[in-house]
A tleap script that builds the chain and sets N, CA, C and O, in Angstrom:
source leaprc.protein.ff14SB
mol = sequence {
  NMET SER ARG ILE SER GLU ASP GLN VAL LYS
  HIE VAL ALA HIE LEU ALA ARG LEU THR PHE
  SER GLU GLU GLU ALA GLN MET PHE THR SER
  GLN LEU ASP ALA ILE ILE SER PHE ALA GLU
  GLN LEU ASN GLU LEU ASP THR ASP ASN VAL
  LEU PRO THR SER HIE VAL LEU ASN MET LYS
  ASN VAL LEU ARG GLU ASP VAL PRO LYS LYS
  GLY LEU PRO VAL ASP GLU VAL LEU LYS ASN
  ALA PRO ASP HIE LYS ASP GLY GLN VAL ARG
  VAL PRO THR ILE ILE CGLU
}
set mol.1.N position { 195.287 64.533 -212.405 }
set mol.1.CA position { 197.124 65.346 -212.135 }
set mol.1.C position { 197.117 64.251 -211.718 }
set mol.1.O position { 196.297 63.358 -211.505 }
set mol.2.N position { 198.807 64.535 -211.563 }
set mol.2.CA position { 199.132 63.376 -210.971 }
set mol.2.C position { 200.236 63.744 -209.641 }
set mol.2.O position { 201.095 64.626 -209.636 }
set mol.3.N position { 199.842 62.579 -208.332 }
set mol.3.CA position { 199.644 62.354 -207.190 }
set mol.3.C position { 201.644 62.427 -206.749 }
set mol.3.O position { 202.225 62.515 -205.668 }
set mol.4.N position { 202.186 62.330 -208.287 }
set mol.4.CA position { 203.977 62.155 -207.874 }
set mol.4.C position { 204.539 62.281 -208.603 }
set mol.4.O position { 204.433 61.596 -209.620 }
set mol.5.N position { 205.670 63.477 -208.419 }
set mol.5.CA position { 206.415 64.218 -209.879 }
set mol.5.C position { 207.219 62.838 -210.098 }
set mol.5.O position { 207.501 61.960 -209.283 }
set mol.6.N position { 207.564 62.974 -211.845 }
set mol.6.CA position { 209.545 62.609 -211.677 }
set mol.6.C position { 210.769 62.678 -210.686 }
set mol.6.O position { 211.825 62.112 -210.406 }
set mol.7.N position { 209.896 63.807 -210.310 }
set mol.7.CA position { 211.539 65.131 -209.508 }
set mol.7.C position { 211.465 64.144 -208.242 }
set mol.7.O position { 212.481 64.060 -207.553 }
set mol.8.N position { 209.780 63.023 -207.714 }
set mol.8.CA position { 210.492 62.939 -206.184 }
set mol.8.C position { 210.717 61.331 -206.629 }
set mol.8.O position { 211.446 60.666 -205.893 }
set mol.9.N position { 210.199 60.770 -207.644 }
set mol.9.CA position { 210.440 59.355 -208.870 }
set mol.9.C position { 212.631 59.311 -208.077 }
set mol.9.O position { 213.278 58.596 -207.312 }
set mol.10.N position { 212.877 60.536 -208.917 }
set mol.10.CA position { 213.748 60.221 -209.164 }
set mol.10.C position { 214.253 60.419 -208.075 }
set mol.10.O position { 214.600 59.377 -207.519 }
set mol.11.N position { 214.531 61.743 -207.279 }
set mol.11.CA position { 214.892 61.704 -205.442 }
set mol.11.C position { 215.119 59.933 -204.336 }
set mol.11.O position { 215.902 59.434 -203.528 }
set mol.12.N position { 213.560 59.548 -205.206 }
set mol.12.CA position { 213.647 58.455 -204.136 }
set mol.12.C position { 215.194 57.776 -204.425 }
set mol.12.O position { 216.211 57.760 -203.731 }
set mol.13.N position { 214.864 57.188 -205.866 }
set mol.13.CA position { 215.789 55.869 -206.992 }
set mol.13.C position { 216.536 56.384 -206.212 }
set mol.13.O position { 216.808 55.450 -205.459 }
set mol.14.N position { 217.458 57.876 -205.611 }
set mol.14.CA position { 218.522 58.507 -205.551 }
set mol.14.C position { 219.098 58.108 -204.201 }
set mol.14.O position { 220.152 57.588 -203.835 }
set mol.15.N position { 217.485 58.762 -203.324 }
set mol.15.CA position { 218.175 57.761 -201.430 }
set mol.15.C position { 218.869 56.143 -201.406 }
set mol.15.O position { 219.599 55.604 -200.575 }
set mol.16.N position { 218.290 55.649 -202.706 }
set mol.16.CA position { 218.378 54.118 -202.361 }
set mol.16.C position { 219.090 53.507 -203.163 }
set mol.16.O position { 218.860 52.323 -203.410 }
set mol.17.N position { 220.561 54.484 -203.998 }
set mol.17.CA position { 220.826 54.124 -204.532 }
set mol.17.C position { 220.342 53.030 -206.549 }
set mol.17.O position { 220.709 52.040 -207.182 }
set mol.18.N position { 219.780 53.683 -206.605 }
set mol.18.CA position { 218.984 53.198 -207.749 }
set mol.18.C position { 219.927 54.818 -208.818 }
set mol.18.O position { 220.468 55.862 -208.455 }
set mol.19.N position { 219.602 54.023 -210.464 }
set mol.19.CA position { 220.226 54.806 -211.016 }
set mol.19.C position { 219.004 53.630 -212.372 }
set mol.19.O position { 219.103 52.450 -212.708 }
set mol.20.N position { 217.422 55.360 -212.990 }
set mol.20.CA position { 217.263 55.418 -213.864 }
set mol.20.C position { 217.487 56.252 -215.266 }
set mol.20.O position { 217.815 57.417 -215.490 }
set mol.21.N position { 217.106 54.934 -216.256 }
set mol.21.CA position { 216.723 56.271 -217.449 }
set mol.21.C position { 215.601 56.626 -217.613 }
set mol.21.O position { 214.560 56.292 -217.046 }
set mol.22.N position { 215.962 57.872 -219.036 }
set mol.22.CA position { 214.546 59.223 -218.231 }
set mol.22.C position { 213.354 58.181 -218.503 }
set mol.22.O position { 212.367 58.316 -217.780 }
set mol.23.N position { 213.324 56.935 -219.670 }
set mol.23.CA position { 212.022 56.528 -219.946 }
set mol.23.C position { 211.794 55.326 -218.426 }
set mol.23.O position { 210.772 54.834 -217.948 }
set mol.24.N position { 212.616 55.257 -218.209 }
set mol.24.CA position { 212.384 54.019 -216.676 }
set mol.24.C position { 211.635 55.153 -215.492 }
set mol.24.O position { 210.762 54.991 -214.639 }
set mol.25.N position { 212.270 56.076 -215.825 }
set mol.25.CA position { 212.162 57.537 -214.926 }
set mol.25.C position { 210.703 57.628 -214.613 }
set mol.25.O position { 209.970 57.680 -213.626 }
set mol.26.N position { 210.593 57.619 -216.513 }
set mol.26.CA position { 208.645 58.031 -215.803 }
set mol.26.C position { 207.678 56.714 -216.287 }
set mol.26.O position { 206.453 56.602 -216.318 }
set mol.27.N position { 208.528 55.976 -216.572 }
set mol.27.CA position { 207.511 54.687 -216.249 }
set mol.27.C position { 206.942 54.589 -215.037 }
set mol.27.O position { 205.790 54.870 -214.706 }
set mol.28.N position { 208.457 53.876 -213.950 }
set mol.28.CA position { 207.721 54.748 -212.457 }
set mol.28.C position { 207.410 54.969 -212.433 }
set mol.28.O position { 206.334 54.449 -212.138 }
set mol.29.N position { 207.557 56.958 -212.787 }
set mol.29.CA position { 205.712 58.227 -212.681 }
set mol.29.C position { 204.986 57.441 -212.941 }
set mol.29.O position { 204.961 56.788 -211.898 }
set mol.30.N position { 204.669 57.219 -213.260 }
set mol.30.CA position { 203.197 56.781 -214.586 }
set mol.30.C position { 202.676 55.652 -213.713 }
set mol.30.O position { 201.538 55.809 -213.269 }
set mol.31.N position { 203.425 54.371 -213.348 }
set mol.31.CA position { 203.501 52.945 -212.184 }
set mol.31.C position { 202.942 53.352 -210.531 }
set mol.31.O position { 202.179 52.670 -209.847 }
set mol.32.N position { 203.401 54.295 -210.264 }
set mol.32.CA position { 203.953 55.195 -208.079 }
set mol.32.C position { 201.855 55.219 -208.616 }
set mol.32.O position { 200.940 54.411 -208.453 }
set mol.33.N position { 201.935 56.288 -209.115 }
set mol.33.CA position { 200.373 57.225 -209.555 }
set mol.33.C position { 199.770 56.712 -209.900 }
set mol.33.O position { 198.708 57.333 -209.856 }
set mol.34.N position { 199.585 55.430 -210.486 }
set mol.34.CA position { 199.387 53.850 -210.036 }
set mol.34.C position { 197.817 53.489 -209.597 }
set mol.34.O position { 196.621 53.425 -209.883 }
set mol.35.N position { 199.154 53.273 -208.424 }
set mol.35.CA position { 198.495 52.594 -207.386 }
set mol.35.C position { 198.506 54.041 -206.844 }
set mol.35.O position { 197.585 54.761 -207.229 }
set mol.36.N position { 199.429 54.565 -205.999 }
set mol.36.CA position { 198.827 56.131 -205.505 }
set mol.36.C position { 197.425 56.112 -205.504 }
set mol.36.O position { 196.815 56.257 -204.444 }
set mol.37.N position { 196.605 55.883 -207.010 }
set mol.37.CA position { 194.973 55.753 -207.223 }
set mol.37.C position { 195.242 54.702 -206.593 }
set mol.37.O position { 195.539 54.780 -205.400 }
set mol.38.N position { 195.208 53.762 -207.101 }
set mol.38.CA position { 194.090 53.009 -205.753 }
set mol.38.C position { 194.281 53.046 -204.877 }
set mol.38.O position { 193.350 52.564 -204.232 }
set mol.39.N position { 195.207 53.441 -204.170 }
set mol.39.CA position { 194.881 53.453 -202.836 }
set mol.39.C position { 194.768 53.658 -202.405 }
set mol.39.O position { 194.701 53.163 -201.280 }
set mol.40.N position { 194.420 55.776 -203.162 }
set mol.40.CA position { 193.003 56.165 -201.869 }
set mol.40.C position { 191.773 55.457 -202.197 }
set mol.40.O position { 190.793 55.454 -201.453 }
set mol.41.N position { 191.867 54.530 -203.928 }
set mol.41.CA position { 190.462 54.446 -203.757 }
set mol.41.C position { 190.111 53.869 -201.966 }
set mol.41.O position { 189.021 54.184 -201.487 }
set mol.42.N position { 190.903 53.214 -201.287 }
set mol.42.CA position { 190.059 52.163 -200.434 }
set mol.42.C position { 190.076 53.173 -199.043 }
set mol.42.O position { 189.762 52.758 -197.927 }
set mol.43.N position { 190.515 54.614 -199.340 }
set mol.43.CA position { 189.764 56.396 -198.016 }
set mol.43.C position { 188.711 56.289 -198.409 }
set mol.43.O position { 188.013 56.183 -197.401 }
set mol.44.N position { 187.533 56.204 -200.051 }
set mol.44.CA position { 186.411 55.969 -199.715 }
set mol.44.C position { 185.342 54.934 -199.068 }
set mol.44.O position { 184.137 55.183 -199.026 }
set mol.45.N position { 185.709 54.187 -198.755 }
set mol.45.CA position { 185.380 52.531 -198.329 }
set mol.45.C position { 184.930 53.076 -196.076 }
set mol.45.O position { 185.497 53.554 -195.093 }
set mol.46.N position { 183.718 52.578 -196.464 }
set mol.46.CA position { 182.866 53.620 -194.417 }
set mol.46.C position { 184.025 52.165 -193.682 }
set mol.46.O position { 183.622 51.016 -193.499 }
set mol.47.N position { 185.209 52.577 -193.434 }
set mol.47.CA position { 185.650 51.607 -192.387 }
set mol.47.C position { 185.441 51.448 -190.622 }
set mol.47.O position { 186.028 50.542 -190.030 }
set mol.48.N position { 184.660 52.306 -189.978 }
set mol.48.CA position { 184.153 53.052 -189.207 }
set mol.48.C position { 183.137 51.926 -188.107 }
set mol.48.O position { 182.529 52.303 -187.105 }
set mol.49.N position { 183.177 50.812 -188.529 }
set mol.49.CA position { 182.798 49.719 -187.922 }
set mol.49.C position { 183.572 48.016 -188.026 }
set mol.49.O position { 183.120 46.931 -187.660 }
set mol.50.N position { 184.765 48.339 -188.619 }
set mol.50.CA position { 186.335 47.229 -188.925 }
set mol.50.C position { 186.847 47.177 -188.095 }
set mol.50.O position { 187.743 48.004 -187.925 }
set mol.51.N position { 186.578 46.161 -187.073 }
set mol.51.CA position { 188.097 45.965 -186.393 }
set mol.51.C position { 189.289 45.751 -186.844 }
set mol.51.O position { 189.521 44.870 -187.672 }
set mol.52.N position { 190.401 46.720 -186.235 }
set mol.52.CA position { 191.490 46.729 -186.983 }
set mol.52.C position { 191.672 45.008 -186.435 }
set mol.52.O position { 191.020 44.416 -185.574 }
set mol.53.N position { 192.968 44.440 -187.419 }
set mol.53.CA position { 193.440 43.117 -187.224 }
set mol.53.C position { 194.476 43.234 -187.986 }
set mol.53.O position { 194.793 44.041 -188.860 }
set mol.54.N position { 194.976 42.292 -187.522 }
set mol.54.CA position { 196.449 41.518 -187.822 }
set mol.54.C position { 197.170 40.991 -189.071 }
set mol.54.O position { 198.120 40.985 -189.853 }
set mol.55.N position { 195.739 40.465 -188.564 }
set mol.55.CA position { 195.932 38.539 -189.829 }
set mol.55.C position { 194.440 38.981 -190.926 }
set mol.55.O position { 193.496 39.724 -190.655 }
set mol.56.N position { 194.658 38.365 -191.913 }
set mol.56.CA position { 193.066 38.034 -192.571 }
set mol.56.C position { 192.560 36.959 -191.864 }
set mol.56.O position { 191.614 37.165 -191.104 }
set mol.57.N position { 193.045 35.793 -191.985 }
set mol.57.CA position { 192.088 34.621 -191.655 }
set mol.57.C position { 192.657 34.643 -189.530 }
set mol.57.O position { 193.581 34.971 -188.785 }
set mol.58.N position { 191.188 33.992 -189.527 }
set mol.58.CA position { 190.525 34.325 -187.901 }
set mol.58.C position { 191.837 32.815 -187.957 }
set mol.58.O position { 191.532 32.092 -188.906 }
set mol.59.N position { 193.018 32.307 -187.245 }
set mol.59.CA position { 193.518 31.496 -186.985 }
set mol.59.C position { 194.251 31.664 -185.400 }
set mol.59.O position { 194.848 32.707 -185.133 }
set mol.60.N position { 194.167 30.783 -184.608 }
set mol.60.CA position { 194.564 31.080 -183.264 }
set mol.60.C position { 195.802 29.944 -183.253 }
set mol.60.O position { 195.653 29.000 -184.030 }
set mol.61.N position { 196.909 29.970 -182.497 }
set mol.61.CA position { 197.219 29.427 -182.181 }
set mol.61.C position { 197.720 28.108 -182.538 }
set mol.61.O position { 197.854 27.235 -181.680 }
set mol.62.N position { 198.253 27.759 -184.841 }
set mol.62.CA position { 198.103 26.376 -184.868 }
set mol.62.C position { 199.692 25.402 -184.681 }
set mol.62.O position { 200.338 24.862 -185.579 }
set mol.63.N position { 200.049 25.449 -182.864 }
set mol.63.CA position { 201.683 25.006 -182.896 }
set mol.63.C position { 201.391 23.305 -181.688 }
set mol.63.O position { 200.881 23.373 -180.570 }
set mol.64.N position { 201.553 22.867 -181.909 }
set mol.64.CA position { 201.097 21.309 -181.190 }
set mol.64.C position { 201.531 21.760 -179.840 }
set mol.64.O position { 202.323 22.696 -179.730 }
set mol.65.N position { 200.984 21.053 -178.671 }
set mol.65.CA position { 201.299 21.037 -177.435 }
set mol.65.C position { 202.692 20.848 -176.836 }
set mol.65.O position { 203.309 19.789 -176.950 }
set mol.66.N position { 202.993 21.540 -176.422 }
set mol.66.CA position { 204.205 22.021 -176.002 }
set mol.66.C position { 204.240 20.683 -174.774 }
set mol.66.O position { 203.524 20.663 -173.772 }
set mol.67.N position { 205.247 19.627 -175.152 }
set mol.67.CA position { 204.482 18.647 -173.489 }
set mol.67.C position { 206.354 17.841 -173.312 }
set mol.67.O position { 207.052 17.217 -174.111 }
set mol.68.N position { 206.558 18.270 -171.902 }
set mol.68.CA position { 208.469 18.226 -171.685 }
set mol.68.C position { 208.163 16.558 -172.193 }
set mol.68.O position { 207.053 16.406 -172.703 }
set mol.69.N position { 208.940 15.450 -172.110 }
set mol.69.CA position { 209.593 14.605 -172.193 }
set mol.69.C position { 211.080 14.163 -172.011 }
set mol.69.O position { 212.167 14.739 -171.976 }
set mol.70.N position { 210.606 12.799 -171.907 }
set mol.70.CA position { 212.284 12.771 -171.534 }
set mol.70.C position { 213.417 12.860 -172.625 }
set mol.70.O position { 213.024 12.554 -173.751 }
set mol.71.N position { 215.224 13.344 -172.483 }
set mol.71.CA position { 215.782 13.568 -173.948 }
set mol.71.C position { 216.769 12.539 -172.903 }
set mol.71.O position { 216.892 12.201 -171.726 }
set mol.72.N position { 217.324 12.339 -174.203 }
set mol.72.CA position { 218.431 11.197 -174.307 }
set mol.72.C position { 219.638 11.292 -173.438 }
set mol.72.O position { 220.130 12.268 -172.872 }
set mol.73.N position { 219.966 10.143 -173.466 }
set mol.73.CA position { 220.802 9.985 -171.938 }
set mol.73.C position { 221.534 10.481 -171.840 }
set mol.73.O position { 221.542 9.581 -171.000 }
set mol.74.N position { 222.083 10.887 -171.799 }
set mol.74.CA position { 223.841 12.629 -172.147 }
set mol.74.C position { 224.655 10.951 -171.563 }
set mol.74.O position { 224.407 11.249 -170.394 }
set mol.75.N position { 225.147 9.977 -171.467 }
set mol.75.CA position { 226.398 9.151 -172.500 }
set mol.75.C position { 226.120 8.732 -173.706 }
set mol.75.O position { 226.866 7.932 -174.270 }
set mol.76.N position { 224.761 9.312 -174.409 }
set mol.76.CA position { 224.624 8.246 -175.572 }
set mol.76.C position { 225.197 9.825 -176.766 }
set mol.76.O position { 225.871 9.763 -177.794 }
set mol.77.N position { 224.554 11.166 -176.033 }
set mol.77.CA position { 225.290 12.403 -176.809 }
set mol.77.C position { 226.076 12.919 -176.955 }
set mol.77.O position { 226.458 13.786 -177.742 }
set mol.78.N position { 226.701 12.014 -175.539 }
set mol.78.CA position { 229.295 12.610 -176.035 }
set mol.78.C position { 229.079 11.389 -177.049 }
set mol.78.O position { 228.543 11.767 -178.091 }
set mol.79.N position { 229.213 10.740 -177.027 }
set mol.79.CA position { 229.481 10.382 -178.405 }
set mol.79.C position { 229.589 9.864 -179.449 }
set mol.79.O position { 230.117 8.895 -179.994 }
set mol.80.N position { 228.479 11.387 -179.792 }
set mol.80.CA position { 228.642 12.037 -180.781 }
set mol.80.C position { 229.435 13.630 -180.896 }
set mol.80.O position { 229.476 14.383 -181.869 }
set mol.81.N position { 230.000 13.799 -179.579 }
set mol.81.CA position { 231.357 14.850 -179.791 }
set mol.81.C position { 232.008 14.658 -179.973 }
set mol.81.O position { 232.098 13.437 -180.096 }
set mol.82.N position { 233.312 15.431 -180.243 }
set mol.82.CA position { 235.020 15.052 -181.268 }
set mol.82.C position { 235.059 15.305 -178.781 }
set mol.82.O position { 235.381 14.275 -178.189 }
set mol.83.N position { 234.831 16.198 -178.144 }
set mol.83.CA position { 235.483 17.028 -177.254 }
set mol.83.C position { 234.514 16.630 -176.037 }
set mol.83.O position { 233.586 17.414 -176.236 }
set mol.84.N position { 234.104 15.762 -174.703 }
set mol.84.CA position { 233.850 16.378 -173.645 }
set mol.84.C position { 234.304 16.269 -172.636 }
set mol.84.O position { 235.091 15.392 -172.278 }
set mol.85.N position { 233.817 17.266 -171.934 }
set mol.85.CA position { 234.567 16.805 -170.624 }
set mol.85.C position { 233.796 17.080 -169.156 }
set mol.85.O position { 232.929 17.953 -169.112 }
set mol.86.N position { 233.969 16.689 -168.551 }
set mol.86.CA position { 232.906 16.642 -167.265 }
set mol.86.C position { 230.891 16.730 -167.570 }
set mol.86.O position { 230.162 17.480 -166.920 }
set mol.87.N position { 230.295 15.591 -168.895 }
set mol.87.CA position { 229.638 15.550 -169.235 }
set mol.87.C position { 228.681 16.776 -169.723 }
set mol.87.O position { 227.461 16.913 -169.631 }
set mol.88.N position { 229.984 17.860 -170.437 }
set mol.88.CA position { 229.891 18.900 -171.591 }
set mol.88.C position { 230.676 18.465 -172.624 }
set mol.88.O position { 231.706 17.825 -172.836 }
set mol.89.N position { 229.591 19.195 -173.320 }
set mol.89.CA position { 230.299 19.703 -175.301 }
set mol.89.C position { 231.307 20.441 -174.322 }
set mol.89.O position { 231.056 21.090 -173.307 }
set mol.90.N position { 232.897 20.060 -175.112 }
set mol.90.CA position { 233.958 21.634 -175.252 }
set mol.90.C position { 234.046 21.334 -177.188 }
set mol.90.O position { 234.175 20.562 -178.139 }
set mol.91.N position { 233.785 23.105 -176.499 }
set mol.91.CA position { 234.382 23.204 -178.227 }
set mol.91.C position { 235.240 24.496 -178.533 }
set mol.91.O position { 234.615 25.525 -178.278 }
set mol.92.N position { 236.641 24.715 -179.064 }
set mol.92.CA position { 236.450 25.869 -179.423 }
set mol.92.C position { 237.254 27.228 -178.787 }
set mol.92.O position { 236.415 28.110 -178.972 }
set mol.93.N position { 238.347 27.830 -178.182 }
set mol.93.CA position { 237.376 29.513 -177.701 }
set mol.93.C position { 237.135 30.662 -179.224 }
set mol.93.O position { 237.580 30.836 -180.359 }
set mol.94.N position { 236.622 30.941 -178.738 }
set mol.94.CA position { 235.916 32.171 -180.145 }
set mol.94.C position { 236.599 33.658 -179.709 }
set mol.94.O position { 237.317 34.546 -180.166 }
set mol.95.N position { 235.910 33.310 -178.586 }
set mol.95.CA position { 236.102 34.640 -177.281 }
set mol.95.C position { 237.927 35.001 -177.056 }
set mol.95.O position { 238.720 34.410 -177.788 }
set mol.96.N position { 238.205 35.540 -176.484 }
set mol.96.CA position { 240.008 35.480 -175.963 }
set mol.96.C position { 239.035 36.547 -174.296 }
set mol.96.O position { 239.703 36.932 -173.336 }
savepdb mol mol.pdb
quit
């Protein structure tokens, strides 16, 4: 028994603004049916004692420690700015 009909595949294709030939619609119907069948096998597993997880690997924060350090001197930074005033980089106005 098919878990998805060809009409359902055509409907979803229409919603996604996709155009399929009849052969493609039949092919996708059988492929999606196989995918649904495989996913239904997961319902047979006993997952009562399995904790929910958001990641398959047991990873914690893998970023480096955030250590503050002194930045570049303002004069050195402003040397590379094409326009600056009062220690600030000036940029063209984009909002009126």
